[in-house]
N, C-alpha and C positions, 0 to 999 in steps of 0.2 A: 325478647330483645328487639331493638329497632332493625327493621328489615330493609333499610335504605341501602344505596349503593356504596355508601361510605363505610370503610372497614372499621369495626369496633376496636377500641383500644384495650379492652379487658375481656377476659373470659370468666365464666361463672360455673360453679358446681356446688351442690349442697354438701354440707358437712354431714356425713352419714355415720354408719356403724353405731357406736355407743350413743351418739347424739340423737339419732332417730329413736332409739329405745327410751332415752330420758324424756324427750319431748312428747312421747305418746301418753305419758302419765303426768308430766309436770310441764311447767312453762319457764322459758329462759327469762331472767330478769336483768342480768348483766354478764359481762365477760371481759377478761383481760388477756392479753396476748404476750407471751414470751417467745424468744426465738427457739426454745427447746420444747415448750408445751403450751397448752391453753388451760385457762381456769374459768369454768362456767358456773354461775350462780343461778338458782331457780327461785320460783315463787314459794316453794315448800321448804325453803331454808337449807337447801343442800348446796354444797360446793363440790364440783367434779373437776378432777385434773384429767386432761385429755391429751393424747398425742395429736400430731398434725393431721392424721387421718380420721380423728374423731373417736378413737377407741378410749375407753375409760381406763385410766391407770390408777386412780385413787379417788376415794369419796369421803367427804367430811359432812357430818350432820351438825350444822352450826346453830340452827334455830328452827322453830316450827313455822316461822313466817318468812316473808320475802327477804332475800338477800339484796341489799341496795347497791353495794359496790365491793369490788375485790381489787386489792393493790398488791403488786409484786415489786421487790427491789430489782436492780439490774442483774444481779447474779442469779435470780430465780430461786433463792434458797429460803426467803422469808416472805410471808403472805399476810396481808391485813384484810379483814373481812368485817363489814358492818351490816346490820339488819334492821328491819322495820320496828322490831321490839326494843331497840336501844342497845343491843349487844354489840360490843366491839372486841374482836380477837386479833392479836398479832402473834404469830407463832412461826417457828422454824419448820420447814418441811423435812429437814434432815437432821434436826436437833431437838432437844427437849425444851428449848427456849420458848416461853409463852407469856402472853399478857391477856388478861380478861378484864372487861369492865362493862357494866350495864348502866345505861343512862335512863333518866326518867322521860325521855322523849325519843322519837325515832332518829336514828343517826343515818343521814343520807349519804355521807361520803367518808372515806378513809384513804389516806395516802401515806405510805411508809417512805422513809428517806431513800433516795436512789442507791445510796451506799450503806444501807442498813446493816449489811454483813460485817462492816468494820465496827470495832468497839466504840470509837468516839463519834459515831454517827447513829447511835441508837435513838432515833427520833421518828415520830409519825404524827400526823394531824388527823383530827376527826371534825366532822361538821354536822351540826344539827341546828340549834338556834345560835350556837357560838362556834367559832373556829378555835379549837384547842390544839396546842402543840404539846405532846408528851415527849419527855426526854428522860432517859434512864440516868440516874445519878449515883450518889454514894450508896453502897450496900444494895445495888440493883433495884433501888426504889424508883418508881416512875413519877416524875414531877410534872403536873399539868400547868400550862401557861395559856391564858386567853390572848389570842392574836387579834380577834375581831368579834364584835357583837353589836346587836341593836339595829340591824338592817334586814331582819327577816331570816328565814332559813338559808343555810349554806347549801347550794344546789349542785355544785361541781367543784373539784379541786384537781390541779395537776402540778406535780413537783418535778422540777428539772434543775439539776445542779444546785445552785444556791438560791434559786428563785422558786417561790410558790405562787401560783395563780389560782384564785377562787372566784366563784360567782355567787352572789346572793340576789335578793329581790331588786336591788338598786343598780347593780352593775358588776363589773369585773375589777378586782384589785390584784396587785402584784406586790409581794413582800420579798425584800432582800434579806436572806437569813444571816448574812455576815454582819450587816449593820442593824438588823432587826427593825428596819424601817420600811414602811409602806411607800412605794415609789410612784404609784399611779392609781387612778380610778377612772375606768372607762365606763361611762354611764350607759344604761340600757336605752336603745333607740325607741322601740315600740312598747310603751308601758301599758298598752291596752291588752296585751297578751298575758295570760296567766302564766307566771313563771313555773308553776308545777306541771302545767299541761304542755308548755313549749319551753323546755329547759335549755339552758345555755350549753353549747358544746365548746370545749377547750382542747387545744392541741399545741404542744411545743414542736415546732419544726426543727429547731436546734436550741442550743443553750441560751440564745438571746432573741429568738423570734417566736412570738406567741400568735396563734391563729384563733380568732373568736368568731363563733357563729351563733347568732341568737335571732329567733324569728326568721326573717328573710334577709338579714343583714350579715355581711362578712367584713371583718376587720383584721388586717395583718399588722401586728405591732412589733416594733424593734426596740429592744432595751439598749440604751447607749450610756456611755460615761459622760458625766457633766464636767465641763471645763472648770479648773480650779478657781478661775476668776468669777464663776457664776455660783459658787457653792453657797455662801452666806449660811442661812439656816436650812437650806434645801438638801434633800438626799443627794448622794454623790452619783446617783443614776437617775435617768428619766426615760420615759417611753414616748416613741414617735410612731404615729399611725402612718405607715408607708403605703398601704393599699386599703381601699374601702369601696364596697359595692353592694348592691342588693341583688337578690336572686328572685326567681319567679315563684318558688315554693318555699315552704318552711323547712328549716334546717334541723335534721336529726343527728347529724354527725359529720365530721370532716377530718381529712388527713392529707399530708403532703405527698406529692409524687414528683420528684425532681423539682423543677421550678413552677410546677402547676399544683392545682388542688383537686382532691377528690371530695365531692360533697354528696352526702346521703340526704335526700329531700323527702318530706312527707307531703303527699299530694291529695287534694280533694277535687272532685269533679261533680258535675250535675248529671244525674242518671237520665238517660234518654227515655226510659220507660216511665219512671215516677216523677221525673223533673225535680227530684230532691237531692240535696248535696250529700255525697257519700264518699267513703275512703277509696282512693284509687291505688294502683300499684306504686310502691315507692320508686324513686328514680335515683340512679347513681350517675352523677355527671363529673366529667373532667373539664376544668375550666383553666384558662390562662389569666391570672390576675393582671389588671391594668390599673393605673393610678386612681381612676374614678369609675371604672367599669370592669367587665371581664369578657373574655372571648370563649365561647363554648367549643371545646375540642371534640367531645363525644357525650352522648346522653343515652342511657339504657334504662328501660322500665323493667323492674324485677318482679317476677311472679313468686312471691313468698307465700307460704301457707298462712291462711287466715288474715290476709292483708285487709279484707273488708271490715274487720273488727278492731284493727289497731289504731292507736292514736300516735301523735308525734313523739310522745315520751316513751313509747314502747320500742322504738327503733334505736339502735346504737351502732356506731361504726368504730371498729378497732383495727389496728394495722400492725404488721410486723416490719420494722424498719429495714432489716437486713435483706428480706426476700421480696419486698413489694407485694405482700399479700394483704388483702383487705377483707375483713370479716363483717358481714352485715347481720346483726343479731335482731331477731324479732321473737315474740313469745313462743311461736310454734315452729320456728325455722332458723337455721344458721347457714348463710350462703357465703362462700369464699370467692372473692374476685382476685384474679391474677392478671398481671401484665401478659399480653399475648406474646409468645415467642415465635420463632421463624416457622415452626411446624404449624402453629395456629394460623399464621399469615398464609401459609400455603394451603391449609384447609379452606380458608375463606375464599382464596382465589379459585380453587377447584370447585367450590360450591357455586361461585358466580360464573363458572365456565371460562375463566381467564387462564387458560392452560399455558399459553406462551409465557405470561408473567410468572406463573407458578414454576414453570421449568427453569426460567432465569433465576428466580429466587432460590430454588433448590441447588442450582449449580454454584451460585455465589456462596451459599451457606452449607455446602455439602459436609463440612467437618462438624458442624454443630447440630444439624437436624438429626432427630432420632426416630421419628415416626415415618418419615417418607423416604422413598428411594427415587433417584432421578429417573431410572429406567421405567418404573411404574408410572410416574407422571408423564413421561414421554409417550408411552404406549397409550395412555388415556387421551393424550393430546391428538395422537394419530387417529384413534377411533372417533374422537369428536369431529375432526376435520372430515373424515370419511362420511360420517352421518350428515354433515352439513353439505356434502357434495363437493367440497374443495379438494378434489382428488390430486391435482398437481401439487398443491401445497403440502398435502399429507405425504405424498411420495418424496418431496424434497426434504421434509423433516426426518424421513427415515434414515437418510445419510448420517445425520448428526446423532439421532437417538439410538439407532440400532448398532452403530459403530461396526465392530468386527464380529458380532454375534451372528454366525451363519444360520443357526436354527431359527432365530427370530426373523432374519431376512427371508428365509424360505417360507416361514409361516405367513409373513405379510404379503409375499408375492402370491401365495395361493389365495389369500383373502382378497387381494385385488383382482385375481382371476375370477373369483366367485361373483364379484359385482361387475365384471366386464370392463375393468379398468387397467388391464395389463399394460396398455400403451402409456398410461400416466406414470407408472413406476419404472418403465424401461430405461429412461434417461439417467436414472439415479442408481441403477444396480451397480454394486461394486465390481470392479474389473480386475483388481489385484489387492491382495491383503485386506479382506479375505476374498476368496473365489468360491462361488456357490457351485452346486452340482450342475453338470452340463445340461441336465434335463430342464432346469429353470430357464437358462438362456435359450434353449431350443424352443421351449414353450412360448416365450416372448416373440421369437423370430417367426414362428408359425402364425401367431396372432397377426403380426404385421403383414406377412406374406398373403394372408387371406383377404386383407382389406386395404392395405396401404403399401404399394410397391416402393414409393419414394422413402417412406419411413424405414422400410426393410433395408433399402440400399444404404441409408444413413447409418443404421446400426452395424451393418457389415463393415462399413468403412471405419467406424469408431471402435468397435470391439476387437480385441486381439483374437486371432483365429483359433487359439487353443482353449477358448472358453466353452466351445460346443463341439459336437461331433460334426466335422466338416462334411463327411460323406453323406450324412442324413440330410443336411441342409442343401447340398448340391443336388441330391435326388429330388428334393421338394421343388427346387427352382426349375429343374429340367421338366418335371411334371407340369408346372405352370406354363412353361414355354411351349409345350405341346398345344395348349389352348390359344396362346398368343405368341407365335414364333418371332414376330418382328418387334416385340416390346424392347426398346433400347435400354430401359432401366434394368429389366431382368437380365438382359444379355451382359450389360456392363457389370452387374453384381455377380453374375456367374463367372465372368473373367476374373474378378477379384477373388472369388472363392477358389478358382483353379490356381491362382497365384499363391494363396495361402497353402494349397495342397501340393505346391511345387510342380504342378502340371502346366509348365510355362508355355509349351507349344500350343495347347488348346486356348490358353488365355490370349496368346499373341494373335491367333486366328480371329478371335472375337474382336479384339481391339482394332485389328486392321479392317475387319468388316464394318465396324462402327466408325472407323476413322477417328479413333479416340486420341486425344492429345498425349496421353500417358504412355503410348506405345513405345516411344523412343526411350523414355525413362525405364520402362520394363526391360527393354533389350539391354541397356547399359547395366542396370542393377543386377540382372541375373545372367549376364553374359550369354545372350541367346543368339549370337551371330551365326552359329551353325544352323539355327532354325530358320533364319531369314534368307538363306542362300537362294531359295527359289521364290522368295516373296519380295524381291527388290523392286519389281515393277509396282506392286501394291504400295510399298513404302514411298516410292517416288510419286505415284499418283496422289497419295495423301498429303505429303509435304516435301516437295523436291529439295528445298533448301536444307531442311534438317536431315533428310535422308542422305544427301550428298556429303554434308559435313560429317555425319556419323560414319559413312563408308570410307571417306578419305582419312578420318582419324583412326580407323581400324583396318588399314591395308594389310596388316599382318594376319588378320583373321579372314578377311574376304578380299582376295587379290583383285587388282585392276582388271586383269584379263577376264576374271569370272564376272565382274560387274558389266563390262562391255559386252560380254557374250549374252548375259541375261537381258540386256537392253537392246539387243540386235534388232528386234522387231518394233522397237519404239525409238526411232532415230532422234526425235525431239528431246527425249529424256537422256539418250546417249550423249547428245550434244551438251546438255546441262552438266552432266557428270564430267565429261572430258574438258569442257571449258573451265570448270572449277579446279580440276586437276592441273591444267596448264597455268592457271593463275598462281597456284601454290608452288609449282616447280615446272620450269620450261622443259626439263629433260626427262622426267619420269615417264610420261606417255608418248615418247618420241615415235614409237612404232605406229601410233595412231594419228600422227600429224597429217599424213596424206589424206586419211579419212576425214579429218577435221575440216579440211579445206571445203569439201562438199557440204559438211554440216553447217559451217559458218555461212556459206553462200546461201543455203536453204533457209536457215532458222535465225541467223544472227549476223546479217551483213555489217552492221556498224562495228562489230568487233573483228571482222575479217582482216582489215588492214593492220590494226595493232597486232593481230596474231602473225601475219606475214612478216611484219617488222621484227617481232621478238623471237620467232622460231628460227632456229639454226638447222633444223632437221626436216624442213619442209621442202619437197621436190619442186623447184621453181618452174620447170617445164609443165608439170601437171597443174600447178596453180595458175600459170599463165593461160593454159588451155581452158580451164574452167572459167576464169575471169573473162576471157575473150568470148566464150560461148554465151555468157550471161551479160556481156557488154558492160562489165564493171570497169569504167574508165580509170578511176583513181587507182584501183588495185592493179590494173594492167600497166599504167604509167609507172607505178612503183616497181613492179616486177621487171619491166623492160630496162629501167635505169639500173636495177640491181644486177641484171644479167649483162650490163655493159652497153646496151643499145640505147644510149641517151638521146640520140638524134630522133629515133622513132618515137621515144617517149615524149620528146618535146613536140614533135609533129602532132601526136595524138592530143596533147593538151591544147594546142592551137586549133586543131581541126575539130576535135570532138567537143572539147570543153569551151573553146573560144574564150579562154580566161587569161588575159594578158598578165594580170598580177601573178597568177599561179605559174605561168610560163617564165616570167622574170624570176620568181622565187626559185623555180627549178634550175634555171641557168645559174643563179647565184650559188646554189648548193653544189652544182657540178663544177663551177669555176673553170669552164672550158671556153677558150676564145672562139672555137668553131661554132659552138652552140649559140654564142652571142651573134655571130655572123648570120647563122640560119634564122635566128629570131628576128634580126633586123630585116633580112631579105623577105621573110614571110609578112612582116608588118608594114613594109614600105608603101603598099598600096591600100592600107587599111587605116584611115585617120584615127579611129579610137585606139588602135594598137600603138600608133605613133605617139599619141598623147600619153598612154601608159608608160611607154619606153622613156619619153622625155622626162617624166616625173620620177623615174626610179633607177635609171642606169647611170646617173651622173657619177657615182662613186666607183663604178666597175668598168665602164667603157667611156671613152672620150665622146661626149655628145656631138662634137663636130662631125664625126664619122656619120652619124645618123642625119644630122641637119643637111650635110652636103648632098645626101641621096634623096632628100624630099623633092618631088617634082614641083616645078613652078606652077603656081595657080591652084595647088591642092588646098582645099579647105580643111583645116585641122581644128577640131573643137578645143577651146581653152588653150590655144597656142601661146598667147601672151602670158598667161599664168604659168605655163610650163617653162617658158624661157626665163621668166622672172625667178622661178624656183631654181633653174639651173645656175643662174648668176648668183643667187643667194647661196646655193650649195658651194659654188666655187669660192665666193668671198669667205664663206665659213672655213673652207679648207685652207685658204691663205692665212686667215687669222689663227687657225690652229697651228699651222706650221711656224708662224712668227712667234706665237706664244711658246711653243716648244723650244724654238731656237733661243729665245730669251732665257728660258729656264735652264737650258744646257749651258749657255755662256756663264750665267750667274753661278751655277753649281761648279763649273770648271774653275772659275776664278776663286771661289771660296776654298775649294780643295787645294788649289795651287798655293794660296796664302797659308793654309794650314800646314802644307808640306814644307814650305819655306821656313815657317816658324819652328817647325820640328827640327829641320836640318841645321838651323842656326844655333841650336842649343849645344852647350859644351858637354863633353864626355869625360868622366872621371877615369884616370889611368893611375894605378898604384902598383905596389909590389905584388899584390895578389893576382893581378891579371897575367895570363900566359899567352904565348904566341900559339895560334891555332895550327901552325905548321910544325914547328920544332918542339912545342909543348914546354919550352923553358920560359922563365919569367920574362915579361916584356921589358921591364926596366932592369938595367944591369945592377949587380950588387955593389959595384964600385961607381959611385955617382960622378967621379971625376972623368970617367971614360965617356967618349962620345957614343951616341946611339941614334938610330932612326927608326921610328915606329909608324905604321899605317893603321888608322882606326876607321872602320866602315860604319855606315849608319845602322847596320844590323847588330852592332856592338861586338863584332868579331875583330880581333887585333892580331897584327902580324909584324915581325921584324921586316924591314924593307927588303933586306937581302934574302928573306925566306919566301917572298912573293915571286911567283913565276914571271918571266919576262913576257910582256904582252906583244903579240905579233900584229895587232891591229894598228892602223894609222892613228886612231884616236888615242889621246893621252889619258883618257879616263880609265881608271882601274876598277875592277869588280872583285867582290869577295868570292873566291873560288869555291867556298862552301855553299853559299846561298845561290849564286847565279854566275854562270860562266859565259853566257851569251848575251843576255839582255840587261840593259840598264834598269836598275830597280833599287830596292831598299839596301842592297849590298854594295852600292857604289861608294867609292872612297870619299870621306869628308874631311879628313884631317891627316896631315903628315907632320910627325914630331921629330925634330932633329936637335942634336946637341953636339 
């Protein structure tokens, strides 16, 4: 077979068993194929019936000479045989029905009607010098009819449905058995070839498609119905050649396979030794027909027995339509070609070491393959990758191929250990479902521990702690730390192992020593607050922000007093803790506010003044003492003012800070006339201070008081600008007052008009209204009687005689319910009399 990289389309095997025995003593001359059995004719005149494995089931001695052709009907119950001595036999394989005839010339062909089993189709044709149709008639007599003669010997015949195709020396004819008309003649292309040495091959693809192979020419003919308008004296059918092409070699047989062709070719080649033309191995090609050419799909050279002695006429190609089986018949050999199935495809892929493709093909066709198992292919693939040195890929494929089979996993791990590649498979070991023996994981960890600390640490992080014996691994790490006690990777890994083993205290010590970022997470996750009571300083040194937040969030577990006590020797850390505590709650750490004054003064002066302002528990005398000692002017000023000594505070601002703006701001805050007086007295001989005062006190103190006290001849910077500003401020105040006055007048007038409109409206008085004093109806039931009613703006109504007599000089009356003293909504608006 062709050993190219392209996969063959067919597979081959010799038909053995009984066939081998027959061909040791005889030679095959022809064969026909039925879906149930095979019929083989030999040169010694024997006909053998064989099963598909080649076992002999029946034998017929037909003639002492060569059997030329065997024909079977579609049912496989009747067989026609012709031989070189002119004998023709048609008989039933399972009945006594039989026809014998001997002609005076060799009979090359015989073909029984495809439906010979039916009574009205008892017909067959024979071919020697004439093409004769035999038909059984009245009283079971066989009547011959000459269909064709005069163009040499009939070389081949094929009967399909109502059409008979035959070949003679001149070409190929087709006869329509319904009309008994010959509908076409396809002439022979190469007339130089002897028709007896290079016979014509005929094959019906279906009831209307005939394939002709002769010499090196192939024609595919289609039988079509002729249109009624074209009939005239012509047959009602005609033949159209739809494909025609030439082949490289001479054709010995052909057969259809789907929309392609299988061609058996006779090949001659020049011998390299003798330089003489000799017979080569026959070829079986699959081609795709095109209108004027063909495309070769596959080509296989077949090593048949005795091919060196065979001629083109010695080869035959028969096929079984239902199973796509092709039989190559030669005198000394019968080879069966089959379409390759998925198992064959996988075999070829494995042979070419295309294991990944083979594995994929097996997975896709796992329900149909019979020969192969996915696991076996996968294991072969892993071994192949290991042999190639692709250890990582081999290890990765283990996940998919080995699946949940723990035995195979452990076997592969040991195999990787033998070749020193445990590291390669470590990343792909199963960690759950399935879980391997602890020894497997320990073996891998020891391998890393000996050569790769980083890889060891990675595995410890990734693998669950229950996969291996933690105690054994801890001891191994401890042993390595004896050689390298400062190795951070090993220390960190040891801390993780202690965590798995719930020895959190030891893990915490290592984390703190390493200043590892996960220390706070470890404390929170495992509630290790009891273990850090004496490690607060270490935590604060590592990350004071996180440590303080954690301590404040868990006051119930580590008290404020305990933290302050632990940090006693580290006042800078103590300050960080107390400052954060004060920010969260001004009252929780009140007992430490006195201590905090010194801490702020020492480590965080910017936050001292905000602390003094916000704290209500801070001893002011102590704070004042510390601030005065350290000469903290702003803080001292604040404390003096808070303690009520505003004049001293102002004096300090002016003398120590010499900041007129701040002094003015302080005076504004205190809003004390004496302070303003002190400020003016202090500033009167200082021109810059006077400028500041002139610019800022206009809205609090009359500037005239300051201007009168300025000594004549004193030079004051920017005096003109300051006076302009005073005038502008004064004008602005006047404008504001006038604007406010206008708004007030407009609003008052608008409200007065609204009240007037409201009071001018009428009020409905009817029988349902009552006197608020005597509670009887306001209007009398007798309309003729006189009455007097007073109605107030508040809608209360009274009989006039029910109202109390007013003692005031004013004649205005008020509703004694709504108002008895002040004029308002209850004043009288209407008096009704009749």
